[in-house]
N, C-alpha and C positions, 0 to 999 in steps of 0.2 A: 319846239321843245323835244328833247330826246330823253331817254331814260338816264343817260349819263349826266344830263343837266341836273336831274333831281338829287343826285349824290352831292352836288356842289351847293345845294340850297340849304346851308347850315341854319340861317335865320328862320326859314320856313319850317325846318324840322323843330326848332325851338318853339315856334308858334303852335304847332300841333301838340307838342308835349305840354306846353304851358296851359293850353285849353283843356287838355285831358287832366292835368293836375288840378286846376281851379274848378272845373265842372265835370268831374268824372260821370260817365253815363250811369254807373252803378255806385251807390254810396256805401254799400255794405257787402262784405264778403262773408259767407257762412261756411264753416267747416265743422266736422264732427271729430272729436278726439278719438284716436284709434287705440289709445292706451291711457291708463291713469297718468296724469302729468301734473307737475307743480311748476308754476311760473311765479317767481318771487314768493310772495306769501299766499298766493292763491292755488288751491287744489282744484284740478279739473278731472272729474271721473271719466273713464272710458265711455264713449257714446254721447257725452255732453255736447250740445250744439254751442259753438263758439262764434260770436259775431265780431267782425273786425270792421271798424269804420274807416275806410280809406279816405272818405271825405274829410274827417277830422284830422287824420294823419297828414293829408295834403295841405291842410290849413293850419298846421301846428307850428308855432314859433320855436318850438324845441327842435324841429326838423329842418325848417326853412328860414332863411333871411327874408323878411318882408313877405310873409306867406300870402297876404291878401292882394299883393300887387301883381299885375300882369307884366312879367319881365322875361320875354323869350330869350334874351341873351344869357340868362342864367344857365341855359342848357349847353352853352359853349364849353362849360366845365363838365368834368365827369360827374354823372348822377345829378345834374342840374344844380350843382353847388350845394347839395344837401349837407347840412351841418355834420351829420353822422356818417355820410358817405356810404349808405347802404341801399341795396335794391329794395328793401322793405319800406322805404319812405315814399316811393312812387309805385302805387298799387293799382293803377287803372286796370291793368290786366292780371291782377293778383301777383304772387311772387313765389320764388322757390321752385320746387319740383312741379307744383300745380299751376304754374304761370301759363297763361293762354298761349298756345303755339301760334295763334293767328296774329299776335302783336306786330311782327314786322310787316305782314301783308296789310293789315288795317292802317298802320302808320304810313306806309308807302302809298296806299290808295288815297288816304286823306290828303297827303302832300300833292298828289297828281290832281285830284279834284279841285283843291284850293288854287293851285297854280293855274289850271286851265280856266276856272271860273273868273279869277281876277285878271287873266289875260283877255278873256272874252267880254267881261262886263266891268263897268265902273259901279261899284256897290256902295251905297250909302244907307245909313239908318234913317228910317222915316221918323222914328221917335227914339229918345234916349230912355224912355220909361219901359224897361223890359222886365216883365214879371216871370217868375219861374215857379213851376210846380215842384215842390220839394218832396222827397220820399225815397223809396228804394231806388227809383230811377229819376234822374233829374231831366227836365225838359222845359224849354222856354214856352211861354204862352204870350199872345199879343205881340209877337215879334214881327215888325213890319219893316221892309227894306225896299229901296228903289234900285232897280236893275237897269242900267243904261248900256246897251250893246256897244262894244268897242270895235268889233270886227264883223264881217259878214258870215252868213251861213256857210258859204263856200270855204272860208278860212277854217271854220270849225270842222267841217268835213275833212279838210286836209290834215287835221290832227288825229285822224282815225288810227294812224299807226301807233301813236302813243296810247290812245284810249281804247283800242280794239277789244281788250278783255274786260273793260269796265262797263257796267250797265248804264252809267251816266252818259256815255257817248250817244246812245239812242235818245236819251232824255233831252240833251242839249240840242240835237239836230231837229227834234220835233217842236221845240219851243221857239225857234227862230225861223222867221220867214225868209224868203230869198234876199231881201234887202238887209237882213240882220236885225229886224225889229221883233220884239216879243210878240208871239201869237197869243190869242186869247184862249 
């Protein structure tokens, strides 16, 4: 894999964005009003804390077609085929002037990690009964997976050019023994 290969991985890009849409790591964005503001019929005084539920927006049928369905191909269209075609319907990294500057880096790293892991391992779910801890941060619990190596440790080391800046490169090379088996 080369960095140029990742730009061609449109479906993988859709997978990353769809995971971020369905299960954003943060479910609430907090902002403080910098001046008295009126939104619709609501008055928001200066200094008032405003909470935005990006989780609810990401799951809203007013914003998305079939919002509960995992559909990576929706991202082949601009803004993921959002009904209102606005950047404020996809808020995993917030939006507007205060949008996280790290979004492109995080998205690219996620694509690299997923591509390399799926190239190195055949990954299957041990159970379909996945529980999640809901709250300000979403995270799975009791997530069990089977990892069957596809290639050897030497092949993983050869990918170091692609992965040299990622901490996961050290992790992958330490969990595989010389024959490509998972070490304990």
